N, CA, C and O atoms as CSV, one atom per row, in Angstrom:
chain,resi,resn,atom,element,x,y,z
A,1,UNK,N,N,29.438,-29.556,16.853
A,1,UNK,CA,C,28.498,-28.524,16.473
A,1,UNK,C,C,28.215,-27.653,17.697
A,1,UNK,O,O,27.931,-28.164,18.781
A,2,UNK,N,N,28.293,-26.346,17.517
A,2,UNK,CA,C,28.096,-25.428,18.622
A,2,UNK,C,C,26.607,-25.243,18.893
A,2,UNK,O,O,25.813,-25.067,17.970
A,3,UNK,N,N,26.242,-25.286,20.170
A,3,UNK,CA,C,24.831,-25.094,20.557
A,3,UNK,C,C,24.551,-23.603,20.698
A,3,UNK,O,O,25.374,-22.850,21.218
A,4,UNK,N,N,23.392,-23.196,20.233
A,4,UNK,CA,C,22.996,-21.804,20.376
A,4,UNK,C,C,22.515,-21.569,21.793
A,4,UNK,O,O,21.806,-22.404,22.356
A,5,UNK,N,N,22.883,-20.469,22.358
A,5,UNK,CA,C,22.457,-20.124,23.706
A,5,UNK,C,C,21.078,-19.489,23.648
A,5,UNK,O,O,20.742,-18.810,22.677
A,6,UNK,N,N,20.291,-19.705,24.672
A,6,UNK,CA,C,18.981,-19.066,24.782
A,6,UNK,C,C,19.184,-17.588,25.042
A,6,UNK,O,O,20.148,-17.198,25.701
A,7,UNK,N,N,18.260,-16.739,24.516
A,7,UNK,CA,C,18.402,-15.311,24.781
A,7,UNK,C,C,18.203,-15.039,26.257
A,7,UNK,O,O,17.526,-15.802,26.946
A,8,UNK,N,N,18.782,-13.970,26.743
A,8,UNK,CA,C,18.601,-13.636,28.152
A,8,UNK,C,C,17.121,-13.400,28.450
A,8,UNK,O,O,16.357,-13.027,27.559
A,9,UNK,N,N,16.728,-13.614,29.673
A,9,UNK,CA,C,15.326,-13.494,30.075
A,9,UNK,C,C,14.786,-12.094,29.848
A,9,UNK,O,O,13.572,-11.920,29.742
A,10,UNK,N,N,15.640,-11.103,29.770
A,10,UNK,CA,C,15.184,-9.724,29.581
A,10,UNK,C,C,14.943,-9.382,28.114
A,10,UNK,O,O,14.407,-8.315,27.815
A,11,UNK,N,N,15.327,-10.258,27.203
A,11,UNK,CA,C,15.154,-9.981,25.781
A,11,UNK,C,C,13.662,-9.955,25.433
A,11,UNK,O,O,12.877,-10.747,25.955
A,12,UNK,N,N,13.291,-9.041,24.551
A,12,UNK,CA,C,11.903,-8.941,24.100
A,12,UNK,C,C,11.740,-9.838,22.886
A,12,UNK,O,O,12.496,-9.704,21.924
A,13,UNK,N,N,10.775,-10.750,22.903
A,13,UNK,CA,C,10.563,-11.603,21.728
A,13,UNK,C,C,10.242,-10.745,20.512
A,13,UNK,O,O,9.529,-9.749,20.628
A,14,UNK,N,N,10.759,-11.120,19.355
A,14,UNK,CA,C,10.532,-10.353,18.136
A,14,UNK,C,C,9.056,-10.235,17.796
A,14,UNK,O,O,8.639,-9.223,17.232
A,15,UNK,N,N,8.263,-11.231,18.121
A,15,UNK,CA,C,6.860,-11.219,17.733
A,15,UNK,C,C,6.057,-10.113,18.409
A,15,UNK,O,O,4.967,-9.783,17.941
A,16,UNK,N,N,6.565,-9.531,19.498
A,16,UNK,CA,C,5.807,-8.478,20.167
A,16,UNK,C,C,6.065,-7.103,19.575
A,16,UNK,O,O,5.278,-6.183,19.795
A,17,UNK,N,N,7.140,-6.947,18.835
A,17,UNK,CA,C,7.442,-5.658,18.217
A,17,UNK,C,C,6.903,-5.653,16.794
A,17,UNK,O,O,7.248,-6.540,16.013
A,18,UNK,N,N,6.057,-4.669,16.426
A,18,UNK,CA,C,5.530,-4.654,15.067
A,18,UNK,C,C,6.640,-4.458,14.051
A,18,UNK,O,O,7.498,-3.591,14.215
A,19,UNK,N,N,6.620,-5.273,12.994
A,19,UNK,CA,C,7.625,-5.171,11.948
A,19,UNK,C,C,7.458,-3.867,11.181
A,19,UNK,O,O,8.435,-3.295,10.699
A,20,UNK,N,N,6.229,-3.402,11.068
A,20,UNK,CA,C,5.935,-2.178,10.342
A,20,UNK,C,C,4.904,-1.389,11.142
A,20,UNK,O,O,3.728,-1.753,11.158
A,21,UNK,N,N,5.323,-0.327,11.797
A,21,UNK,CA,C,4.408,0.427,12.663
A,21,UNK,C,C,3.558,1.471,11.934
A,21,UNK,O,O,2.846,2.238,12.583
A,22,UNK,N,N,3.617,1.517,10.608
A,22,UNK,CA,C,2.915,2.569,9.874
A,22,UNK,C,C,1.400,2.535,10.069
A,22,UNK,O,O,0.761,3.587,10.087
A,23,UNK,N,N,0.831,1.374,10.212
A,23,UNK,CA,C,-0.631,1.254,10.391
A,23,UNK,C,C,-1.066,2.043,11.626
A,23,UNK,O,O,-2.031,2.805,11.578
A,24,UNK,N,N,-0.360,1.855,12.705
A,24,UNK,CA,C,-0.681,2.566,13.944
A,24,UNK,C,C,-0.411,4.058,13.774
A,24,UNK,O,O,-1.215,4.888,14.198
A,25,UNK,N,N,0.718,4.400,13.155
A,25,UNK,CA,C,1.092,5.812,12.991
A,25,UNK,C,C,0.140,6.574,12.079
A,25,UNK,O,O,-0.104,7.763,12.287
A,26,UNK,N,N,-0.396,5.899,11.077
A,26,UNK,CA,C,-1.295,6.584,10.146
A,26,UNK,C,C,-2.668,6.812,10.773
A,26,UNK,O,O,-3.410,7.700,10.353
A,27,UNK,N,N,-3.002,6.002,11.783
A,27,UNK,CA,C,-4.282,6.188,12.462
A,27,UNK,C,C,-5.216,4.994,12.386
A,27,UNK,O,O,-6.399,5.107,12.706
A,28,UNK,N,N,-4.688,3.838,11.960
A,28,UNK,CA,C,-5.491,2.618,11.967
A,28,UNK,C,C,-6.483,2.518,10.826
A,28,UNK,O,O,-6.351,3.176,9.794
A,29,UNK,N,N,-7.477,1.676,11.043
A,29,UNK,CA,C,-8.425,1.315,9.988
A,29,UNK,C,C,-9.104,2.518,9.348
A,29,UNK,O,O,-9.152,2.620,8.122
A,30,UNK,N,N,-9.627,3.423,10.158
A,30,UNK,CA,C,-10.336,4.576,9.611
A,30,UNK,C,C,-9.463,5.421,8.708
A,30,UNK,O,O,-9.906,5.869,7.651
A,31,UNK,N,N,-8.235,5.638,9.115
A,31,UNK,CA,C,-7.312,6.451,8.316
A,31,UNK,C,C,-6.946,5.757,7.010
A,31,UNK,O,O,-6.835,6.408,5.971
A,32,UNK,N,N,-6.760,4.448,7.055
A,32,UNK,CA,C,-6.427,3.709,5.833
A,32,UNK,C,C,-7.617,3.762,4.880
A,32,UNK,O,O,-7.437,3.952,3.678
A,33,UNK,N,N,-8.816,3.598,5.398
A,33,UNK,CA,C,-10.022,3.687,4.551
A,33,UNK,C,C,-10.137,5.070,3.903
A,33,UNK,O,O,-10.449,5.175,2.717
A,34,UNK,N,N,-9.889,6.118,4.670
A,34,UNK,CA,C,-9.967,7.481,4.121
A,34,UNK,C,C,-8.914,7.701,3.038
A,34,UNK,O,O,-9.189,8.334,2.018
A,35,UNK,N,N,-7.713,7.182,3.260
A,35,UNK,CA,C,-6.648,7.302,2.264
A,35,UNK,C,C,-7.057,6.628,0.960
A,35,UNK,O,O,-6.911,7.207,-0.116
A,36,UNK,N,N,-7.563,5.416,1.058
A,36,UNK,CA,C,-7.966,4.656,-0.129
A,36,UNK,C,C,-9.132,5.349,-0.836
A,36,UNK,O,O,-9.155,5.450,-2.063
A,37,UNK,N,N,-10.074,5.812,-0.066
A,37,UNK,CA,C,-11.223,6.513,-0.640
A,37,UNK,C,C,-10.775,7.745,-1.423
A,37,UNK,O,O,-11.211,7.968,-2.553
A,38,UNK,N,N,-9.906,8.537,-0.811
A,38,UNK,CA,C,-9.424,9.747,-1.486
A,38,UNK,C,C,-8.582,9.399,-2.701
A,38,UNK,O,O,-8.666,10.079,-3.724
A,39,UNK,N,N,-7.773,8.355,-2.610
A,39,UNK,CA,C,-6.956,7.908,-3.741
A,39,UNK,C,C,-7.843,7.635,-4.951
A,39,UNK,O,O,-7.545,8.101,-6.050
A,40,UNK,N,N,-8.924,6.887,-4.764
A,40,UNK,CA,C,-9.785,6.559,-5.899
A,40,UNK,C,C,-10.602,7.761,-6.362
A,40,UNK,O,O,-10.928,7.847,-7.546
A,41,UNK,N,N,-10.941,8.681,-5.482
A,41,UNK,CA,C,-11.589,9.925,-5.922
A,41,UNK,C,C,-10.647,10.681,-6.853
A,41,UNK,O,O,-11.061,11.182,-7.899
A,42,UNK,N,N,-9.387,10.757,-6.464
A,42,UNK,CA,C,-8.396,11.447,-7.289
A,42,UNK,C,C,-8.188,10.744,-8.620
A,42,UNK,O,O,-7.969,11.406,-9.635
A,43,UNK,N,N,-8.250,9.434,-8.639
A,43,UNK,CA,C,-8.106,8.696,-9.884
A,43,UNK,C,C,-9.222,9.100,-10.853
A,43,UNK,O,O,-9.011,9.149,-12.065
A,44,UNK,N,N,-10.399,9.386,-10.317
A,44,UNK,CA,C,-11.514,9.845,-11.149
A,44,UNK,C,C,-11.371,11.312,-11.554
A,44,UNK,O,O,-11.890,11.716,-12.594
A,45,UNK,N,N,-10.674,12.108,-10.749
A,45,UNK,CA,C,-10.614,13.556,-10.958
A,45,UNK,C,C,-9.410,14.043,-11.757
A,45,UNK,O,O,-9.541,14.951,-12.577
A,46,UNK,N,N,-8.255,13.458,-11.533
A,46,UNK,CA,C,-7.032,13.979,-12.140
A,46,UNK,C,C,-6.920,13.579,-13.615
A,46,UNK,O,O,-6.972,12.393,-13.940
A,47,UNK,N,N,-6.767,14.561,-14.502
A,47,UNK,CA,C,-6.642,14.238,-15.930
A,47,UNK,C,C,-5.478,13.286,-16.219
A,47,UNK,O,O,-5.578,12.424,-17.092
A,48,UNK,N,N,-4.370,13.449,-15.479
A,48,UNK,CA,C,-3.212,12.577,-15.734
A,48,UNK,C,C,-3.442,11.133,-15.301
A,48,UNK,O,O,-2.629,10.261,-15.606
A,49,UNK,N,N,-4.537,10.871,-14.595
A,49,UNK,CA,C,-4.848,9.506,-14.149
A,49,UNK,C,C,-5.810,8.783,-15.104
A,49,UNK,O,O,-6.203,7.644,-14.853
A,50,UNK,N,N,-6.176,9.445,-16.181
A,50,UNK,CA,C,-7.166,8.870,-17.101
A,50,UNK,C,C,-6.777,7.459,-17.576
A,50,UNK,O,O,-7.622,6.564,-17.608
A,51,UNK,N,N,-5.526,7.264,-17.937
A,51,UNK,CA,C,-5.093,5.962,-18.465
A,51,UNK,C,C,-5.151,4.867,-17.399
A,51,UNK,O,O,-5.544,3.738,-17.695
A,52,UNK,N,N,-4.767,5.186,-16.174
A,52,UNK,CA,C,-4.832,4.140,-15.144
A,52,UNK,C,C,-6.275,3.908,-14.694
A,52,UNK,O,O,-6.636,2.798,-14.303
A,53,UNK,N,N,-7.094,4.952,-14.751
A,53,UNK,CA,C,-8.505,4.772,-14.400
A,53,UNK,C,C,-9.158,3.804,-15.374
A,53,UNK,O,O,-10.009,3.004,-14.985
A,54,UNK,N,N,-8.758,3.875,-16.646
A,54,UNK,CA,C,-9.314,2.993,-17.673
A,54,UNK,C,C,-8.940,1.524,-17.454
A,54,UNK,O,O,-9.592,0.634,-18.000
A,55,UNK,N,N,-7.910,1.267,-16.670
A,55,UNK,CA,C,-7.516,-0.114,-16.369
A,55,UNK,C,C,-8.396,-0.736,-15.292
A,55,UNK,O,O,-8.309,-1.938,-15.040
A,56,UNK,N,N,-9.237,0.064,-14.659
A,56,UNK,CA,C,-10.089,-0.395,-13.558
A,56,UNK,C,C,-11.529,-0.579,-14.034
A,56,UNK,O,O,-11.926,-0.004,-15.048
A,57,UNK,N,N,-12.306,-1.376,-13.312
A,57,UNK,CA,C,-13.718,-1.502,-13.667
A,57,UNK,C,C,-14.454,-0.171,-13.454
A,57,UNK,O,O,-13.988,0.690,-12.707
A,58,UNK,N,N,-15.595,-0.016,-14.111
A,58,UNK,CA,C,-16.370,1.218,-13.951
A,58,UNK,C,C,-16.711,1.466,-12.491
A,58,UNK,O,O,-16.555,2.579,-11.988
A,59,UNK,N,N,-17.177,0.428,-11.817
A,59,UNK,CA,C,-17.485,0.519,-10.382
A,59,UNK,C,C,-16.209,0.179,-9.616
A,59,UNK,O,O,-15.695,-0.936,-9.706
A,60,UNK,N,N,-15.717,1.138,-8.878
A,60,UNK,CA,C,-14.443,0.972,-8.161
A,60,UNK,C,C,-14.580,0.336,-6.781
A,60,UNK,O,O,-13.580,0.197,-6.077
A,61,UNK,N,N,-15.773,-0.050,-6.378
A,61,UNK,CA,C,-15.986,-0.561,-5.017
A,61,UNK,C,C,-15.090,-1.756,-4.703
A,61,UNK,O,O,-14.485,-1.808,-3.632
A,62,UNK,N,N,-15.000,-2.703,-5.608
A,62,UNK,CA,C,-14.173,-3.897,-5.371
A,62,UNK,C,C,-12.688,-3.528,-5.319
A,62,UNK,O,O,-11.953,-4.010,-4.457
A,63,UNK,N,N,-12.260,-2.684,-6.234
A,63,UNK,CA,C,-10.851,-2.248,-6.240
A,63,UNK,C,C,-10.531,-1.507,-4.953
A,63,UNK,O,O,-9.474,-1.709,-4.355
A,64,UNK,N,N,-11.437,-0.662,-4.537
A,64,UNK,CA,C,-11.237,0.117,-3.318
A,64,UNK,C,C,-11.129,-0.804,-2.105
A,64,UNK,O,O,-10.252,-0.623,-1.261
A,65,UNK,N,N,-12.011,-1.780,-2.020
A,65,UNK,CA,C,-11.985,-2.700,-0.876
A,65,UNK,C,C,-10.699,-3.526,-0.879
A,65,UNK,O,O,-10.086,-3.721,0.170
A,66,UNK,N,N,-10.292,-4.006,-2.040
A,66,UNK,CA,C,-9.062,-4.806,-2.112
A,66,UNK,C,C,-7.834,-3.984,-1.737
A,66,UNK,O,O,-6.941,-4.481,-1.051
A,67,UNK,N,N,-7.784,-2.729,-2.182
A,67,UNK,CA,C,-6.638,-1.897,-1.802
A,67,UNK,C,C,-6.639,-1.648,-0.298
A,67,UNK,O,O,-5.586,-1.693,0.337
A,68,UNK,N,N,-7.805,-1.387,0.272
A,68,UNK,CA,C,-7.879,-1.210,1.728
A,68,UNK,C,C,-7.386,-2.470,2.445
A,68,UNK,O,O,-6.562,-2.380,3.355
A,69,UNK,N,N,-7.879,-3.635,2.045
A,69,UNK,CA,C,-7.473,-4.888,2.690
A,69,UNK,C,C,-5.963,-5.094,2.575
A,69,UNK,O,O,-5.301,-5.472,3.542
A,70,UNK,N,N,-5.429,-4.838,1.375
A,70,UNK,CA,C,-3.995,-4.996,1.162
A,70,UNK,C,C,-3.197,-4.021,2.019
A,70,UNK,O,O,-2.256,-4.418,2.706
A,71,UNK,N,N,-3.576,-2.739,1.977
A,71,UNK,CA,C,-2.814,-1.737,2.725
A,71,UNK,C,C,-2.863,-1.972,4.225
A,71,UNK,O,O,-1.911,-1.641,4.932
A,72,UNK,N,N,-3.935,-2.526,4.713
A,72,UNK,CA,C,-4.022,-2.827,6.135
A,72,UNK,C,C,-2.827,-3.682,6.566
A,72,UNK,O,O,-2.138,-3.340,7.527
A,73,UNK,N,N,-2.583,-4.765,5.878
A,73,UNK,CA,C,-1.448,-5.631,6.201
A,73,UNK,C,C,-0.114,-5.035,5.798
A,73,UNK,O,O,0.864,-5.152,6.536
A,74,UNK,N,N,-0.060,-4.401,4.644
A,74,UNK,CA,C,1.185,-3.819,4.130
A,74,UNK,C,C,1.714,-2.748,5.063
A,74,UNK,O,O,2.925,-2.573,5.199
A,75,UNK,N,N,0.800,-2.030,5.709
A,75,UNK,CA,C,1.194,-0.975,6.637
A,75,UNK,C,C,1.476,-1.491,8.046
A,75,UNK,O,O,1.855,-0.712,8.921
A,76,UNK,N,N,1.300,-2.783,8.279
A,76,UNK,CA,C,1.603,-3.354,9.589
A,76,UNK,C,C,0.394,-3.616,10.454
A,76,UNK,O,O,0.530,-3.925,11.638
A,77,UNK,N,N,-0.791,-3.496,9.874
A,77,UNK,CA,C,-2.016,-3.792,10.612
A,77,UNK,C,C,-2.481,-5.213,10.352
A,77,UNK,O,O,-1.684,-6.060,9.948
A,78,UNK,N,N,-3.744,-5.484,10.576
A,78,UNK,CA,C,-4.268,-6.835,10.361
A,78,UNK,C,C,-4.076,-7.268,8.898
A,78,UNK,O,O,-4.323,-6.480,7.985
A,79,UNK,N,N,-3.642,-8.507,8.675
A,79,UNK,CA,C,-3.395,-8.997,7.313
A,79,UNK,C,C,-4.705,-9.392,6.614
A,79,UNK,O,O,-4.886,-10.553,6.244
A,80,UNK,N,N,-5.593,-8.449,6.438
A,80,UNK,CA,C,-6.944,-8.721,5.950
A,80,UNK,C,C,-6.972,-9.303,4.543
A,80,UNK,O,O,-7.747,-10.218,4.263
A,81,UNK,N,N,-6.131,-8.778,3.656
A,81,UNK,CA,C,-6.106,-9.287,2.283
A,81,UNK,C,C,-5.676,-10.753,2.270
A,81,UNK,O,O,-6.318,-11.592,1.639
A,82,UNK,N,N,-4.606,-11.043,2.960
A,82,UNK,CA,C,-4.083,-12.411,3.002
A,82,UNK,C,C,-5.102,-13.368,3.612
A,82,UNK,O,O,-5.267,-14.492,3.136
A,83,UNK,N,N,-5.780,-12.925,4.657
A,83,UNK,CA,C,-6.799,-13.772,5.285
A,83,UNK,C,C,-7.932,-14.098,4.318
A,83,UNK,O,O,-8.464,-15.208,4.325
A,84,UNK,N,N,-8.292,-13.137,3.498
A,84,UNK,CA,C,-9.419,-13.343,2.592
A,84,UNK,C,C,-9.025,-13.981,1.265
A,84,UNK,O,O,-9.736,-14.849,0.758
A,85,UNK,N,N,-7.879,-13.549,0.694
A,85,UNK,CA,C,-7.516,-13.965,-0.661
A,85,UNK,C,C,-6.223,-14.755,-0.771
A,85,UNK,O,O,-5.906,-15.262,-1.847
A,86,UNK,N,N,-5.475,-14.870,0.306
A,86,UNK,CA,C,-4.169,-15.515,0.234
A,86,UNK,C,C,-3.088,-14.488,-0.058
A,86,UNK,O,O,-3.344,-13.285,-0.002
A,87,UNK,N,N,-1.885,-14.947,-0.369
A,87,UNK,CA,C,-0.778,-14.003,-0.618
A,87,UNK,C,C,-1.134,-13.025,-1.739
A,87,UNK,O,O,-1.757,-13.420,-2.726
A,88,UNK,N,N,-0.749,-11.763,-1.598
A,88,UNK,CA,C,-1.141,-10.750,-2.581
A,88,UNK,C,C,-0.639,-10.998,-4.007
A,88,UNK,O,O,-1.377,-10.763,-4.964
A,89,UNK,N,N,0.582,-11.460,-4.162
A,89,UNK,CA,C,1.148,-11.693,-5.497
A,89,UNK,C,C,0.889,-10.500,-6.422
A,89,UNK,O,O,0.340,-10.645,-7.514
A,90,UNK,N,N,1.292,-9.338,-5.961
A,90,UNK,CA,C,1.004,-8.091,-6.678
A,90,UNK,C,C,1.462,-8.098,-8.129
A,90,UNK,O,O,0.702,-7.744,-9.031
A,91,UNK,N,N,2.688,-8.498,-8.345
A,91,UNK,CA,C,3.219,-8.457,-9.715
A,91,UNK,C,C,2.405,-9.358,-10.633
A,91,UNK,O,O,2.040,-8.949,-11.736
A,92,UNK,N,N,2.123,-10.553,-10.201
A,92,UNK,CA,C,1.351,-11.505,-11.006
A,92,UNK,C,C,-0.045,-10.943,-11.322
A,92,UNK,O,O,-0.522,-11.060,-12.451
A,93,UNK,N,N,-0.682,-10.347,-10.341
A,93,UNK,CA,C,-2.044,-9.842,-10.531
A,93,UNK,C,C,-2.090,-8.595,-11.410
A,93,UNK,O,O,-3.135,-8.271,-11.975
A,94,UNK,N,N,-0.966,-7.897,-11.527
A,94,UNK,CA,C,-0.939,-6.700,-12.354
A,94,UNK,C,C,-0.376,-6.955,-13.756
A,94,UNK,O,O,-0.372,-6.043,-14.584
A,95,UNK,N,N,0.098,-8.169,-14.040
A,95,UNK,CA,C,0.672,-8.470,-15.353
A,95,UNK,C,C,-0.289,-8.243,-16.519
A,95,UNK,O,O,0.167,-7.839,-17.588
A,96,UNK,N,N,-1.592,-8.480,-16.372
A,96,UNK,CA,C,-2.486,-8.249,-17.517
A,96,UNK,C,C,-2.605,-6.779,-17.938
A,96,UNK,O,O,-3.127,-6.484,-19.012
A,97,UNK,N,N,-2.130,-5.872,-17.110
A,97,UNK,CA,C,-2.258,-4.450,-17.383
A,97,UNK,C,C,-0.920,-3.874,-17.829
A,97,UNK,O,O,0.107,-4.161,-17.215
A,98,UNK,N,N,-0.915,-3.061,-18.891
A,98,UNK,CA,C,0.341,-2.455,-19.355
A,98,UNK,C,C,0.760,-1.322,-18.422
A,98,UNK,O,O,0.245,-0.208,-18.508
A,99,UNK,N,N,1.694,-1.623,-17.540
A,99,UNK,CA,C,2.143,-0.631,-16.560
A,99,UNK,C,C,3.548,-0.179,-16.949
A,99,UNK,O,O,4.527,-0.915,-16.816
A,100,UNK,N,N,3.607,1.057,-17.435
A,100,UNK,CA,C,4.880,1.660,-17.811
A,100,UNK,C,C,5.181,2.796,-16.828
A,100,UNK,O,O,4.435,3.012,-15.874
A,101,UNK,N,N,6.267,3.511,-17.066
A,101,UNK,CA,C,6.636,4.599,-16.158
A,101,UNK,C,C,5.543,5.677,-16.077
A,101,UNK,O,O,5.263,6.157,-14.978
A,102,UNK,N,N,4.912,6.077,-17.201
A,102,UNK,CA,C,3.834,7.068,-17.077
A,102,UNK,C,C,2.635,6.548,-16.260
A,102,UNK,O,O,2.017,7.316,-15.523
A,103,UNK,N,N,2.308,5.268,-16.383
A,103,UNK,CA,C,1.210,4.697,-15.579
A,103,UNK,C,C,1.600,4.693,-14.106
A,103,UNK,O,O,0.792,5.036,-13.243
A,104,UNK,N,N,2.834,4.305,-13.826
A,104,UNK,CA,C,3.331,4.337,-12.445
A,104,UNK,C,C,3.251,5.753,-11.888
A,104,UNK,O,O,2.807,5.964,-10.759
A,105,UNK,N,N,3.686,6.716,-12.690
A,105,UNK,CA,C,3.699,8.097,-12.236
A,105,UNK,C,C,2.287,8.638,-12.023
A,105,UNK,O,O,2.058,9.418,-11.099
A,106,UNK,N,N,1.344,8.234,-12.864
A,106,UNK,CA,C,-0.046,8.660,-12.688
A,106,UNK,C,C,-0.621,8.071,-11.403
A,106,UNK,O,O,-1.323,8.757,-10.659
A,107,UNK,N,N,-0.322,6.807,-11.146
A,107,UNK,CA,C,-0.782,6.167,-9.907
A,107,UNK,C,C,-0.186,6.901,-8.711
A,107,UNK,O,O,-0.870,7.178,-7.725
A,108,UNK,N,N,1.100,7.209,-8.820
A,108,UNK,CA,C,1.780,7.907,-7.733
A,108,UNK,C,C,1.242,9.321,-7.542
A,108,UNK,O,O,1.202,9.810,-6.413
A,109,UNK,N,N,0.828,9.988,-8.613
A,109,UNK,CA,C,0.263,11.334,-8.474
A,109,UNK,C,C,-0.999,11.282,-7.608
A,109,UNK,O,O,-1.210,12.141,-6.751
A,110,UNK,N,N,-1.822,10.283,-7.837
A,110,UNK,CA,C,-3.037,10.108,-7.029
A,110,UNK,C,C,-2.670,9.796,-5.577
A,110,UNK,O,O,-3.242,10.367,-4.648
A,111,UNK,N,N,-1.717,8.890,-5.393
A,111,UNK,CA,C,-1.355,8.488,-4.032
A,111,UNK,C,C,-0.639,9.622,-3.307
A,111,UNK,O,O,-0.882,9.843,-2.121
A,112,UNK,N,N,0.238,10.342,-3.997
A,112,UNK,CA,C,0.941,11.461,-3.365
A,112,UNK,C,C,-0.046,12.510,-2.856
A,112,UNK,O,O,0.072,12.992,-1.730
A,113,UNK,N,N,-1.011,12.855,-3.691
A,113,UNK,CA,C,-1.977,13.866,-3.285
A,113,UNK,C,C,-2.847,13.345,-2.141
A,113,UNK,O,O,-3.138,14.080,-1.197
A,114,UNK,N,N,-3.260,12.085,-2.222
A,114,UNK,CA,C,-4.050,11.498,-1.131
A,114,UNK,C,C,-3.258,11.516,0.168
A,114,UNK,O,O,-3.804,11.840,1.222
A,115,UNK,N,N,-1.986,11.175,0.104
A,115,UNK,CA,C,-1.131,11.212,1.296
A,115,UNK,C,C,-1.003,12.643,1.822
A,115,UNK,O,O,-1.090,12.871,3.029
A,116,UNK,N,N,-0.797,13.599,0.923
A,116,UNK,CA,C,-0.672,15.010,1.337
A,116,UNK,C,C,-1.910,15.454,2.108
A,116,UNK,O,O,-1.812,16.157,3.114
A,117,UNK,N,N,-3.068,15.035,1.623
A,117,UNK,CA,C,-4.326,15.476,2.227
A,117,UNK,C,C,-4.690,14.695,3.491
A,117,UNK,O,O,-5.344,15.231,4.386
A,118,UNK,N,N,-4.270,13.440,3.565
A,118,UNK,CA,C,-4.745,12.568,4.633
A,118,UNK,C,C,-3.737,12.309,5.746
A,118,UNK,O,O,-4.135,11.954,6.856
A,119,UNK,N,N,-2.448,12.476,5.481
A,119,UNK,CA,C,-1.414,12.145,6.473
A,119,UNK,C,C,-0.703,13.426,6.881
A,119,UNK,O,O,0.069,13.998,6.111
A,120,UNK,N,N,-0.970,13.858,8.082
A,120,UNK,CA,C,-0.413,15.131,8.569
A,120,UNK,C,C,1.046,15.017,8.994
A,120,UNK,O,O,1.777,16.005,8.918
A,121,UNK,N,N,1.490,13.859,9.433
A,121,UNK,CA,C,2.866,13.622,9.877
A,121,UNK,C,C,3.781,13.603,8.646
A,121,UNK,O,O,3.760,12.647,7.870
A,122,UNK,N,N,4.583,14.658,8.471
A,122,UNK,CA,C,5.401,14.777,7.261
A,122,UNK,C,C,6.450,13.671,7.143
A,122,UNK,O,O,6.749,13.220,6.037
A,123,UNK,N,N,7.005,13.235,8.265
A,123,UNK,CA,C,7.997,12.146,8.220
A,123,UNK,C,C,7.340,10.852,7.749
A,123,UNK,O,O,7.891,10.148,6.902
A,124,UNK,N,N,6.176,10.539,8.290
A,124,UNK,CA,C,5.440,9.340,7.874
A,124,UNK,C,C,5.047,9.459,6.406
A,124,UNK,O,O,5.186,8.500,5.647
A,125,UNK,N,N,4.559,10.622,6.005
A,125,UNK,CA,C,4.141,10.839,4.615
A,125,UNK,C,C,5.314,10.599,3.667
A,125,UNK,O,O,5.151,9.991,2.609
A,126,UNK,N,N,6.481,11.074,4.047
A,126,UNK,CA,C,7.685,10.884,3.229
A,126,UNK,C,C,8.060,9.400,3.141
A,126,UNK,O,O,8.393,8.899,2.067
A,127,UNK,N,N,8.005,8.711,4.272
A,127,UNK,CA,C,8.318,7.276,4.291
A,127,UNK,C,C,7.328,6.491,3.425
A,127,UNK,O,O,7.723,5.603,2.670
A,128,UNK,N,N,6.056,6.822,3.540
A,128,UNK,CA,C,5.035,6.117,2.766
A,128,UNK,C,C,5.165,6.413,1.272
A,128,UNK,O,O,5.003,5.518,0.444
A,129,UNK,N,N,5.456,7.652,0.935
A,129,UNK,CA,C,5.636,8.001,-0.480
A,129,UNK,C,C,6.766,7.186,-1.082
A,129,UNK,O,O,6.629,6.654,-2.184
A,130,UNK,N,N,7.878,7.084,-0.372
A,130,UNK,CA,C,9.021,6.300,-0.863
A,130,UNK,C,C,8.656,4.820,-0.987
A,130,UNK,O,O,9.024,4.174,-1.968
A,131,UNK,N,N,7.944,4.285,-0.013
A,131,UNK,CA,C,7.556,2.874,-0.053
A,131,UNK,C,C,6.555,2.612,-1.175
A,131,UNK,O,O,6.652,1.599,-1.868
A,132,UNK,N,N,5.595,3.516,-1.357
A,132,UNK,CA,C,4.630,3.358,-2.448
A,132,UNK,C,C,5.336,3.429,-3.793
A,132,UNK,O,O,5.020,2.656,-4.697
A,133,UNK,N,N,6.285,4.344,-3.938
A,133,UNK,CA,C,6.998,4.446,-5.211
A,133,UNK,C,C,7.751,3.154,-5.510
A,133,UNK,O,O,7.716,2.652,-6.633
A,134,UNK,N,N,8.424,2.627,-4.511
A,134,UNK,CA,C,9.181,1.387,-4.704
A,134,UNK,C,C,8.255,0.260,-5.162
A,134,UNK,O,O,8.600,-0.509,-6.059
A,135,UNK,N,N,7.091,0.168,-4.546
A,135,UNK,CA,C,6.131,-0.873,-4.911
A,135,UNK,C,C,5.559,-0.614,-6.305
A,135,UNK,O,O,5.469,-1.534,-7.117
A,136,UNK,N,N,5.175,0.627,-6.584
A,136,UNK,CA,C,4.612,0.956,-7.900
A,136,UNK,C,C,5.632,0.702,-9.001
A,136,UNK,O,O,5.279,0.212,-10.074
A,137,UNK,N,N,6.877,1.028,-8.746
A,137,UNK,CA,C,7.921,0.793,-9.745
A,137,UNK,C,C,8.151,-0.699,-9.969
A,137,UNK,O,O,8.429,-1.130,-11.088
A,138,UNK,N,N,8.034,-1.476,-8.911
A,138,UNK,CA,C,8.172,-2.933,-9.002
A,138,UNK,C,C,7.099,-3.532,-9.919
A,138,UNK,O,O,7.331,-4.554,-10.565
A,139,UNK,N,N,5.941,-2.900,-9.973
A,139,UNK,CA,C,4.826,-3.428,-10.775
A,139,UNK,C,C,4.931,-3.084,-12.247
A,139,UNK,O,O,4.147,-3.586,-13.053
A,140,UNK,N,N,5.889,-2.233,-12.620
A,140,UNK,CA,C,6.048,-1.919,-14.046
A,140,UNK,C,C,6.363,-3.185,-14.820
A,140,UNK,O,O,7.204,-3.988,-14.415
A,141,UNK,N,N,5.679,-3.350,-15.934
A,141,UNK,CA,C,5.938,-4.513,-16.793
A,141,UNK,C,C,6.152,-4.086,-18.247
A,141,UNK,O,O,6.194,-4.920,-19.151
A,142,UNK,N,N,6.286,-2.783,-18.453
A,142,UNK,CA,C,6.543,-2.199,-19.776
A,142,UNK,C,C,7.709,-1.220,-19.625
A,142,UNK,O,O,7.918,-0.650,-18.555
A,143,UNK,N,N,8.454,-1.035,-20.698
A,143,UNK,CA,C,9.556,-0.059,-20.623
A,143,UNK,C,C,9.060,1.361,-20.384
A,143,UNK,O,O,9.864,2.289,-20.297
């Protein structure tokens, strides 16, 4: 059996490089909070978001806090959601809600506009939009 060689002393340990630098690039905690806040304001304002708004409780405070906690870790910052609630299990937690392509698109309309307003870096905004779409599409449980 061949023995693995130790990395050279000049190698940077993987744990020091952030796996996802978006949290820092977006502006940290304050920026993530502003994004989430604007996202839920848009969910209340945009007519096309009416159906997804109806899937949420009347008081959005808990939903808003959970999304902030989740996005903190998802964007490469502190894993606040996991620390408080354990693994996110997004698909499992969204199964009770009928999420089809129009629901996904309505959610994305809110997030796209929030990103447009809150994230000035166009490259980051584009990367986040693509990542959010991939995640939102993954949560679809209806044709």
